[in-house]
Structures are given as structure tokens and as C-alpha cells.
C-alpha positions as CSV (number, residue, x, y, z in Angstrom):
1,M,-31.9,-135.2,73.2
2,R,-28.7,-137.2,72.9
3,T,-30.7,-140.5,73.3
4,I,-33.1,-139.4,70.6
5,V,-30.3,-138.5,68.2
6,C,-28.4,-141.8,68.8
7,F,-31.7,-143.8,68.3
8,H,-32.1,-141.9,65.0
9,Y,-28.6,-142.9,63.9
10,M,-29.2,-146.5,64.8
11,N,-32.5,-146.5,62.8
12,E,-30.5,-145.1,59.8
13,L,-28.1,-148.0,60.1
14,R,-30.7,-150.7,60.7
15,S,-31.5,-151.5,57.1
16,Y,-27.9,-151.6,56.2
17,L,-26.3,-153.3,59.2
18,K,-29.2,-155.8,59.4
19,I,-29.9,-155.1,63.1
20,G,-32.5,-157.6,64.4
21,G,-35.3,-156.8,66.7
22,G,-35.8,-157.8,70.3
23,N,-32.9,-157.9,72.8
24,H,-30.4,-159.5,70.4
25,M,-28.8,-157.3,67.7
26,E,-27.1,-159.1,64.9
27,L,-24.6,-156.7,63.3
28,K,-23.6,-157.8,59.8
29,L,-20.8,-155.3,59.6
30,E,-17.8,-154.9,61.9
31,I,-15.9,-151.8,63.0
32,R,-13.2,-152.5,60.4
33,H,-15.8,-152.3,57.7
34,L,-17.0,-148.9,58.9
35,K,-13.4,-147.6,59.0
36,L,-12.8,-148.9,55.6
37,L,-15.9,-147.2,54.2
38,V,-14.8,-143.8,55.6
39,A,-11.2,-144.2,54.3
40,V,-12.3,-145.1,50.7
41,A,-15.0,-142.4,50.6
42,E,-12.6,-139.7,51.8
43,S,-9.6,-140.8,49.7
44,G,-11.5,-141.7,46.5
45,T,-9.2,-144.6,45.6
46,V,-8.3,-148.0,46.9
47,T,-4.6,-147.2,46.7
48,E,-4.8,-144.1,49.0
49,A,-7.3,-145.8,51.3
50,S,-5.0,-148.9,51.7
51,N,-2.1,-146.6,52.6
52,R,-4.2,-144.8,55.1
53,L,-5.3,-148.0,56.8
54,H,-1.9,-149.7,56.4
55,L,-3.4,-152.6,54.4
56,T,-2.5,-154.1,51.1
57,Q,-4.8,-153.2,48.2
58,S,-5.9,-156.8,47.8
59,A,-6.7,-157.0,51.5
60,L,-8.7,-153.8,51.4
61,S,-10.6,-154.9,48.2
62,H,-11.4,-158.2,49.9
63,Q,-12.8,-156.5,53.0
64,L,-14.9,-154.1,50.8
65,R,-16.3,-157.0,48.8
66,D,-17.1,-158.8,52.1
67,A,-19.0,-155.7,53.4
68,E,-21.0,-155.5,50.2
69,E,-21.8,-159.2,50.2
70,R,-23.0,-159.0,53.9
71,L,-25.3,-156.1,53.0
72,G,-26.4,-157.4,49.7
73,T,-25.8,-154.1,47.9
74,P,-22.8,-152.3,46.4
75,L,-21.4,-149.4,48.4
76,F,-19.2,-147.9,45.7
77,L,-19.2,-147.6,41.9
78,R,-15.8,-148.5,40.4
79,L,-15.0,-145.9,37.7
80,G,-11.5,-146.8,36.7
81,K,-9.4,-146.2,39.7
82,K,-12.0,-143.8,41.2
83,M,-14.3,-145.1,43.9
84,V,-17.7,-143.2,44.0
85,L,-20.3,-143.9,46.6
86,T,-23.6,-145.4,45.6
87,P,-26.8,-144.0,47.3
88,A,-26.7,-146.9,49.8
89,G,-23.0,-146.0,50.5
90,E,-23.9,-142.4,51.0
91,T,-26.6,-143.2,53.5
92,L,-24.4,-145.6,55.4
93,L,-21.5,-143.2,55.4
94,A,-23.5,-140.4,57.1
95,S,-24.4,-142.7,60.0
96,T,-21.0,-144.4,60.1
97,R,-19.1,-141.2,60.9
98,R,-21.4,-140.5,63.8
99,V,-21.1,-144.0,65.2
100,L,-17.3,-143.9,65.0
101,E,-17.3,-140.5,66.7
102,E,-19.5,-141.9,69.5
103,L,-17.1,-144.8,69.9
104,S,-14.1,-142.5,70.0
105,N,-15.7,-140.3,72.6
106,A,-16.5,-143.4,74.7
107,E,-12.9,-144.6,74.5
108,R,-11.7,-141.1,75.5
109,M,-14.0,-141.0,78.5
110,I,-12.9,-144.5,79.6
111,A,-9.2,-143.6,79.3
112,G,-9.8,-140.4,81.4
113,S,-11.8,-142.1,84.0
114,N,-9.0,-144.6,84.6
115,G,-6.8,-141.8,85.8
116,G,-4.7,-141.7,82.7
117,S,-2.5,-138.7,82.0
118,R,-3.6,-138.6,78.4
119,G,-6.9,-137.3,77.0
120,V,-8.9,-134.5,75.4
121,I,-10.8,-131.6,76.9
122,R,-13.3,-130.2,74.5
123,L,-14.1,-126.6,75.4
124,S,-16.2,-123.7,74.2
125,T,-17.4,-120.4,75.7
126,E,-20.4,-118.2,74.9
127,C,-18.1,-115.1,74.4
128,Y,-15.4,-115.0,71.7
129,T,-13.5,-112.5,73.9
130,C,-12.9,-115.2,76.5
131,Y,-10.6,-117.0,74.1
132,H,-8.1,-114.1,74.7
133,W,-7.3,-115.2,78.2
134,L,-7.3,-119.0,77.7
135,P,-3.8,-119.4,76.2
136,S,-1.9,-118.5,79.4
137,L,-4.2,-120.9,81.3
138,M,-3.5,-123.7,78.8
139,T,0.3,-123.1,79.1
140,N,0.1,-123.7,82.9
141,F,-2.1,-126.7,82.5
142,H,0.2,-128.4,80.0
143,K,3.1,-128.1,82.4
144,K,1.3,-130.7,84.6
145,F,-0.6,-132.6,81.9
146,P,1.4,-132.5,78.6
147,G,-0.4,-135.5,77.2
148,V,-3.9,-133.8,77.5
149,E,-5.1,-131.9,74.5
150,I,-7.4,-128.9,75.0
151,R,-9.6,-128.7,71.9
152,I,-11.4,-125.3,71.6
153,N,-14.6,-125.6,69.5
154,A,-15.4,-122.0,68.5
155,D,-18.1,-123.2,66.1
156,V,-20.5,-123.7,69.0
157,T,-19.7,-120.5,70.8
158,A,-23.2,-119.1,70.4
159,E,-24.7,-122.2,72.0
160,A,-22.0,-123.7,74.2
161,V,-24.4,-125.0,76.9
162,C,-26.6,-126.8,74.3
163,A,-23.5,-128.4,72.8
164,L,-22.4,-129.6,76.2
165,L,-25.8,-131.2,76.9
166,E,-25.6,-132.9,73.5
167,G,-22.2,-134.4,74.4
168,K,-20.2,-132.4,72.0
169,L,-18.2,-130.6,74.8
170,D,-16.6,-131.5,78.1
171,V,-16.6,-127.9,79.4
172,A,-18.8,-125.0,78.6
173,L,-18.1,-121.4,79.9
174,A,-21.2,-119.3,80.2
175,S,-22.5,-116.2,82.0
176,W,-26.0,-117.8,82.4
177,S,-26.7,-120.8,84.5
178,P,-29.7,-122.9,83.2
179,D,-31.7,-124.9,85.8
180,N,-30.8,-128.3,84.6
181,R,-30.0,-131.3,86.8
182,K,-27.7,-132.8,84.2
183,L,-25.2,-129.9,84.7
184,R,-22.5,-129.5,87.3
185,K,-21.8,-125.8,87.7
186,L,-18.6,-124.2,89.1
187,P,-18.9,-120.4,89.7
188,L,-15.8,-118.7,88.3
189,F,-16.0,-114.9,88.7
190,D,-18.3,-111.9,88.5
191,D,-17.9,-109.2,85.9
192,E,-19.7,-106.0,84.9
193,M,-21.2,-105.2,81.5
194,V,-20.5,-101.6,80.5
195,L,-21.7,-99.4,77.7
196,T,-18.8,-98.6,75.4
197,M,-18.7,-95.4,73.3
198,S,-16.5,-92.7,71.8
199,P,-15.1,-90.1,74.2
200,R,-17.1,-87.6,72.1
201,H,-20.4,-89.3,72.5
202,R,-23.2,-87.3,74.3
203,L,-23.4,-89.9,77.0
204,A,-19.7,-89.9,77.8
205,R,-20.1,-87.1,80.3
206,V,-22.8,-88.7,82.5
207,D,-22.0,-90.8,85.6
208,Y,-24.2,-93.6,84.4
209,V,-26.7,-94.4,81.6
210,R,-30.3,-95.1,82.1
211,P,-31.9,-97.5,79.6
212,A,-34.3,-94.8,78.4
213,D,-31.2,-92.7,77.5
214,L,-30.4,-95.2,74.7
215,A,-33.6,-94.5,72.8
216,G,-32.8,-93.6,69.2
217,E,-29.1,-94.6,69.5
218,T,-27.3,-96.8,67.0
219,I,-26.7,-100.0,69.0
220,L,-23.7,-102.3,68.3
221,I,-24.3,-105.9,69.2
222,Y,-23.0,-109.4,68.6
223,P,-25.3,-111.5,66.4
224,P,-28.0,-112.8,66.7
225,R,-30.2,-109.8,67.5
226,S,-32.7,-112.0,69.4
227,E,-30.0,-112.9,72.0
228,S,-28.6,-109.4,72.6
229,T,-28.5,-108.5,76.3
230,L,-28.5,-104.8,75.5
231,L,-31.6,-105.0,73.3
232,M,-33.6,-107.7,75.0
233,Q,-32.8,-107.2,78.7
234,V,-31.9,-103.5,79.0
235,M,-33.7,-101.5,76.4
236,Q,-36.8,-103.5,75.6
237,P,-38.1,-103.6,79.1
238,A,-37.7,-99.9,79.4
239,G,-39.5,-99.3,76.1
240,A,-36.4,-97.7,74.6
241,M,-36.2,-98.3,70.8
242,P,-32.9,-98.1,69.0
243,G,-32.4,-95.9,66.0
244,R,-30.4,-98.5,64.2
245,V,-28.8,-101.9,65.1
246,I,-25.5,-103.1,63.7
247,E,-24.5,-106.7,64.3
248,I,-20.7,-107.3,64.6
249,P,-19.3,-110.8,65.3
250,L,-15.9,-109.6,66.5
251,T,-15.1,-107.7,69.7
252,E,-12.4,-105.7,68.0
253,G,-14.8,-104.6,65.3
254,L,-17.4,-103.5,67.8
255,I,-14.8,-101.5,69.8
256,G,-13.5,-99.9,66.6
257,L,-17.0,-98.7,65.6
258,A,-17.7,-97.4,69.1
259,A,-14.4,-95.5,69.1
260,E,-15.3,-93.9,65.8
261,G,-18.6,-92.7,67.2
262,T,-20.7,-95.0,65.0
263,G,-22.7,-96.3,68.0
264,V,-22.8,-97.7,71.5
265,G,-22.1,-101.3,72.5
266,L,-22.3,-103.4,75.6
267,L,-19.1,-105.2,76.6
268,A,-17.4,-106.8,79.6
269,A,-15.4,-104.2,81.5
270,W,-12.3,-106.4,81.4
271,A,-12.6,-106.9,77.7
272,V,-12.5,-103.2,76.8
273,A,-10.1,-102.2,79.6
274,P,-7.0,-101.8,77.3
275,D,-8.9,-99.5,75.0
276,V,-10.1,-97.4,77.9
277,R,-6.6,-97.1,79.1
278,A,-5.5,-96.0,75.6
279,K,-8.4,-93.4,75.7
280,K,-9.9,-94.8,72.5
281,V,-13.3,-95.3,74.2
282,V,-15.0,-94.6,77.4
283,T,-17.3,-96.9,79.4
284,K,-20.4,-96.1,81.5
285,P,-22.4,-98.4,83.9
286,I,-26.0,-99.1,83.2
287,G,-27.9,-97.5,86.1
288,P,-26.4,-96.5,89.4
289,H,-25.5,-100.0,90.4
290,G,-24.3,-101.4,87.0
291,L,-25.1,-104.6,85.2
292,H,-23.3,-107.6,86.7
293,R,-23.2,-111.3,85.8
294,T,-21.6,-114.5,87.1
295,W,-19.6,-116.8,84.9
296,H,-19.7,-120.6,85.4
297,A,-17.7,-123.5,84.1
298,M,-20.2,-126.3,83.4
299,T,-19.7,-130.0,82.9
300,L,-22.1,-133.0,82.6
301,R,-22.9,-134.3,86.1
302,D,-23.2,-138.0,85.0
303,Q,-19.9,-138.1,83.0
304,P,-16.6,-139.3,84.5
305,H,-14.3,-136.4,85.7
306,P,-10.7,-137.5,85.4
307,E,-8.1,-135.8,87.6
308,Y,-6.8,-133.6,84.7
309,L,-10.3,-132.2,84.1
310,E,-10.7,-131.3,87.8
311,V,-7.3,-129.6,87.7
312,F,-8.3,-127.7,84.5
313,L,-11.5,-126.5,86.2
314,Q,-9.6,-125.1,89.2
315,L,-7.2,-123.3,86.9
316,L,-10.2,-121.8,85.2
317,K,-11.4,-120.5,88.5
318,S,-8.0,-119.0,89.4
319,A,-7.4,-117.5,85.9
320,S,-10.2,-114.9,86.1
321,P,-9.6,-112.0,83.7
322,F,-11.6,-109.9,86.2
323,K,-9.7,-109.1,89.4
324,R,-12.8,-108.8,91.7
325,K,-13.8,-112.4,92.2
326,K,-17.0,-113.4,93.9
327,G,-16.8,-114.6,97.4
């Protein structure tokens, strides 16, 4: 998918950068032109862009005219001091940002593969609750690698593995392990998913809950509904239909509604443990043996793994929020 996307970006640039066919590509624009385009577009004036790029206004204006002459089309409209993108400029800008991001990622990977002590680890996890136990791990990691930034991308939480395969992440934490040869998978820990409910709920007095027992209940889930483990993997195979489904994006909100008796939710035992100790909610296993899963830290197999990334992965393995580790 990454190859297809990059090919699409290059096609977008082809008519503007004048990329020739065959094995030789003649680029009419240089990296400095692309950086200038972004700076002017984002700042809106030559003055602010020149300050941002540490250039004189005359030097910046000269480079901009040079880029437009090479392309044979204006990239900006000059409206007094305001610089407004032309349609050609807007098209070029969209691809330029992606190209510069690709170059930045490549430089970061090269720096890391050379054993440097500086770099960036882009991380996401499929469960928002996992972000609660990452800060202490990050503190320990930065004692050894203060020059490495850990950049948490919560925007791709719902599809962390896909983001990893697209090159948007360096590490993805997930409780499912897709069969993909591009992935290198490190088992971290096992945990149990438990039904969480009010102490006053009718199921709070049983030893365990059978899927059929949930028929007609109000079910509390993380969105989207189509990816709910409780609905899709527990209730649906048993033919148990919920009475109502409420989607809640935050763990705290889900626990709060469960505590009030609004419905029943499925959560990791370690995530709800503080509320169980405070007697706000009770938890019950699904079936006599419970519902267990294994968490993995995944990276791309064909990407360089600098020393600091390997250390980070081992810290992940030792920082399990769940005391009973596998193996």
C-alpha cells in the first residue's frame, strides 16, 4: 500500500516538477523550492516566510520567481502583502508536504540505523487505556536515551497496525496479531477481558457470565460497533441480542455508566482494577475459563532497528500493567 501511495504522490508532482519518463528523472524543482512553498503558504506573507527560513525577503522572492519560471506557471497570487495559492500551487503543496515528510522519515531512519543516540519513536496502541501506563515507561527510557523523542499518535489508535504497515508508526501495540510477513511481533503479556457492571446488577451475584445471559442487556462499548469484541465475538455467535448499545470513546466514561447501572461493558481486568478496589463496580469472567488475549509490540521487519528502539521494546515487555505475564 505504501508503494502505491508514494507512486500516486509522484504522479501528482509529475506535471509540476517536470519528471521525465524512462530511467532518468529530471526534477525542475529542488528541495529548497519545496520548503519555500510550504513556508509561504503557511505564513501567508513573504516577510514571515523569510523569517521562518532565515532568508532575506529579496532572496526568498528570487527563489520563488525561480520556481515559478521553472514550472512555467505562477504558484501564488500577490494580493498586496498577502500571498494566496493559485490552483497549481494548491496541487503542488498537497504533494510537497507528503514528499518532505517522506524525506524527514528517511533521514530519521538513517540517523537511527547509524547507532545514534538521537531519534524519534512513533507509537500508538489499539486501546486508549494503555496510554495510562506508558508515562512511567517513558521516564525510565529517557534516563538512558534523553535525545530520543517518543511521539504518541493517538489519532490512529483505532487502526494502529494499519498505520504501522503504512509507515506512519515505528511501534504498534495491539491485542491481535495479524498474519503478515512484514511485521515483527514481540509478545508482551496476557490479560483477561471481564464484564464490568454495577454491584447492584442482576449478574453481579453469579460466578461467571454466559454469553446468553447478556441477551436484552444495555451494552457499553468503544466505537465503532462493528469492531466490538463483546458484540461481535461474544454475543453474536451465541445469538444473544443486546437491548441497547451505547458507544463511549473513553474508558472512564464507560466505567462511570457501568457503576451507575446503565449497562454492562467489557474491559481489561487491569484497567478496571482501581474501581473494583473502590467498590464502584464489580467484574465477572465470561464463561468458566474467562476471555484472555495476548498483547504484542509490532514493528516493521524490513526497517532498521536502532539500539534505542530495541531497548524501548524490552522496556515495554517489562512494563506490563498485568502482573501475570505469559511464559
